C-alpha positions as CSV (number, residue, x, y, z in Angstrom):
1,M,20.1,19.0,10.7
2,S,23.3,16.8,10.2
3,D,23.9,14.7,7.2
4,F,23.2,11.5,9.2
5,A,19.9,12.9,10.5
6,T,18.9,13.7,7.2
7,A,19.7,10.4,5.9
8,R,17.7,8.8,8.8
9,T,14.7,10.9,7.8
10,S,15.1,9.8,4.3
11,M,15.3,6.1,5.2
12,I,12.2,6.4,7.2
13,D,10.2,8.4,4.4
14,C,11.6,6.6,1.5
15,Q,12.3,2.9,2.6
16,L,10.3,2.3,5.7
17,R,6.7,4.0,4.9
18,P,6.5,2.8,1.4
19,N,7.0,-0.6,2.8
20,E,4.0,-0.4,5.2
21,V,5.9,0.6,8.2
22,N,3.9,3.3,9.7
23,D,3.5,2.5,13.3
24,D,4.2,5.9,15.0
25,R,6.2,4.1,18.1
26,I,8.5,2.1,15.7
27,I,9.2,5.1,13.6
28,E,10.2,7.2,16.5
29,A,12.2,4.5,18.1
30,I,14.2,4.0,14.8
31,R,14.5,7.9,14.3
32,A,16.0,8.1,17.9
33,V,18.8,5.6,17.2
34,P,21.9,6.8,15.3
35,R,22.4,3.7,13.0
36,E,25.8,5.2,11.9
37,F,27.1,5.0,15.5
38,Y,26.7,1.1,15.3
39,V,28.6,0.4,12.0
40,P,32.3,0.7,11.5
41,K,33.6,4.2,11.0
42,A,34.7,3.4,7.2
43,K,31.0,2.4,6.5
44,R,29.0,5.2,8.3
45,S,28.5,6.8,4.9
46,I,26.4,3.9,3.9
47,A,24.7,3.5,7.2
48,Y,21.1,4.3,5.9
49,V,21.2,2.3,2.4
50,D,18.8,-0.5,2.3
51,E,21.0,-3.4,2.6
52,D,22.8,-5.3,5.2
53,I,25.9,-3.9,6.6
54,E,28.8,-6.0,7.7
55,V,30.0,-5.0,11.2
56,S,32.3,-7.9,11.9
57,D,33.5,-10.9,10.0
58,G,30.4,-12.7,8.8
59,R,28.1,-10.4,11.0
60,F,25.8,-7.9,9.8
61,L,23.1,-5.4,10.8
62,M,20.0,-6.3,9.1
63,E,18.8,-4.0,6.3
64,P,16.4,-1.4,7.7
65,V,13.1,-2.3,5.8
66,I,13.3,-6.1,6.8
67,F,14.2,-5.1,10.5
68,A,11.4,-2.6,10.8
69,K,8.9,-4.9,9.3
70,L,9.8,-7.7,11.8
71,L,9.2,-5.1,14.6
72,V,5.8,-4.4,13.1
73,A,5.1,-8.1,13.4
74,A,6.5,-8.4,16.8
75,D,4.1,-5.6,18.2
76,V,6.3,-4.8,21.1
77,K,4.7,-3.3,24.1
78,P,6.1,-0.7,26.4
79,N,6.0,-3.3,29.3
80,D,7.6,-6.1,27.3
81,L,10.7,-8.0,28.1
82,V,12.6,-8.6,24.9
83,L,15.5,-11.1,23.9
84,D,17.6,-9.9,21.2
85,V,19.5,-12.7,19.7
86,G,22.6,-11.8,17.8
87,C,22.8,-8.0,18.9
88,A,26.2,-7.7,17.2
89,T,27.2,-4.0,17.9
90,G,23.9,-3.2,19.7
91,Y,21.9,-1.3,17.0
92,S,18.8,-3.6,17.2
93,S,18.8,-3.7,20.9
94,A,18.9,0.2,21.1
95,V,15.8,0.3,18.9
96,L,14.0,-2.4,20.8
97,A,15.0,-0.6,24.2
98,G,12.8,2.5,22.9
99,L,9.8,0.1,22.4
100,S,10.1,-2.1,25.4
101,D,10.6,-2.1,29.1
102,A,13.9,-4.0,29.1
103,V,16.1,-6.0,26.6
104,V,18.4,-8.9,27.1
105,A,20.9,-8.6,24.3
106,L,22.6,-11.9,23.5
107,E,25.8,-12.1,21.6
108,E,28.3,-15.0,21.4
109,D,31.2,-13.1,20.0
110,S,32.8,-11.5,23.1
111,S,34.5,-8.7,21.1
112,L,31.0,-7.7,19.6
113,S,29.3,-8.0,23.0
114,A,32.0,-5.6,24.5
115,I,31.3,-3.1,21.6
116,A,27.7,-3.3,22.1
117,E,27.9,-2.7,25.9
118,K,30.2,0.2,25.3
119,K,28.2,1.9,22.6
120,L,24.8,1.4,24.4
121,G,26.4,2.9,27.5
122,E,27.7,6.0,25.4
123,Q,24.1,6.5,24.1
124,G,22.8,6.4,27.7
125,I,20.6,3.5,27.0
126,M,20.2,1.8,30.5
127,N,17.5,-0.7,30.0
128,V,19.6,-3.3,28.0
129,A,21.6,-6.0,29.6
130,V,24.4,-7.4,27.2
131,V,25.0,-11.3,27.9
132,T,27.7,-13.1,26.1
133,G,26.6,-16.9,25.3
134,A,25.5,-19.2,22.5
135,L,22.9,-17.6,20.3
136,H,21.0,-20.8,19.8
137,S,20.4,-21.3,23.5
138,G,18.8,-18.0,24.4
139,V,19.1,-16.8,28.1
140,L,16.9,-19.1,30.1
141,K,17.6,-17.5,33.4
142,Q,16.4,-14.0,32.3
143,G,13.3,-15.2,30.7
144,P,10.5,-15.8,29.8
145,Y,10.2,-13.3,27.2
146,D,7.4,-11.4,25.5
147,V,9.2,-11.0,22.4
148,I,12.4,-12.7,20.9
149,Y,14.0,-11.1,18.0
150,I,16.6,-12.9,15.8
151,E,19.1,-10.7,13.9
152,G,19.7,-12.6,10.8
153,A,18.4,-15.4,8.5
154,I,18.4,-18.9,10.1
155,D,17.7,-22.3,8.9
156,E,15.6,-23.4,11.8
157,V,14.2,-21.8,15.1
158,P,15.6,-24.0,18.1
159,Q,13.0,-25.3,20.4
160,K,15.3,-23.9,23.2
161,L,14.3,-20.4,22.1
162,V,10.5,-21.2,21.3
163,K,10.4,-22.5,25.0
164,Q,11.6,-19.1,26.4
165,L,8.5,-17.3,25.2
166,K,5.7,-16.1,27.6
167,D,2.2,-17.2,26.9
168,G,1.1,-14.6,24.4
169,G,4.8,-14.3,23.5
170,R,6.1,-13.6,19.9
171,L,9.3,-14.8,18.2
172,V,10.2,-13.2,15.0
173,C,13.1,-13.9,12.4
174,V,14.0,-14.6,8.9
175,L,13.5,-18.3,8.1
176,L,15.3,-19.8,5.2
177,E,13.3,-22.4,3.3
178,G,14.8,-23.8,0.2
179,G,17.4,-21.1,0.1
180,V,14.6,-18.4,0.1
181,G,14.3,-16.1,3.2
182,R,10.8,-15.1,4.7
183,G,9.8,-13.0,7.6
184,H,8.5,-15.5,10.2
185,I,6.6,-15.3,13.3
186,I,6.1,-18.0,16.2
187,E,3.3,-17.1,18.8
188,M,2.8,-19.0,21.9
189,H,-0.7,-19.5,23.3
190,D,-1.7,-21.9,26.1
191,G,1.6,-23.6,25.9
192,K,1.4,-24.3,22.1
193,A,3.3,-22.6,19.5
194,S,1.8,-21.7,16.2
195,A,4.1,-20.3,13.3
196,R,3.4,-18.7,10.0
197,N,5.3,-16.8,7.2
198,L,4.9,-13.2,6.7
199,F,6.7,-11.7,3.8
200,D,9.7,-12.4,1.5
201,A,13.0,-11.4,3.2
202,N,16.5,-12.0,1.8
203,V,19.0,-11.0,4.5
204,E,22.3,-12.2,5.4
205,P,22.5,-15.4,7.6
206,L,23.1,-15.5,11.3
207,P,25.9,-18.2,12.2
208,G,24.9,-20.9,14.6
209,F,21.4,-21.9,13.3
210,T,22.5,-24.3,10.6
211,R,19.8,-27.1,10.3
212,K,21.2,-30.4,11.0
213,E,21.4,-32.8,8.2
214,A,19.3,-35.9,8.5
215,F,21.1,-39.1,8.5
216,V,20.5,-41.2,5.2
217,F,20.8,-45.0,5.2
């Protein structure tokens, strides 16, 4: 077993399972993806530490525990269509691809979307379509989606994204409230969205989702 494979197993056993991530499908999807492949070469030695890893200026792979707990909340089914918002270098899309039927990987940084497309192709992952565009707008023409996953902490969830959920769909993210991050889920039922917080989650912010300041007279 390689050092990276050993580190991946250790991440699963020492980080994920003690934090109530025990779903076999999620564990195996994470085990199947070499996280080190999706971080800069200079940072591969820390690919499996439990912290966000910067992969580009101001862009991060979410720490493994929070990422995995959001996957548990999303309850991705084998026939689901998933929108991965802020896919960066493609790691989250690679894991989601192992859980779902197809993934639309949205990235607004064209250099990152090119990296994601190249890396996913080199890994032989064929059920992901990488799209370059504004993160807060989603990808309407490919939807609606069973699951929308947002890679990073955001100030608010745009209604444009919520409206791209199928009935029964789930949107998961880390929502910032008063500077505190919490795992958050929005579920769509009969055309109505309901939201609730799930767990404390402090991760790096995803650009483009800053709450607009209210005008004060």
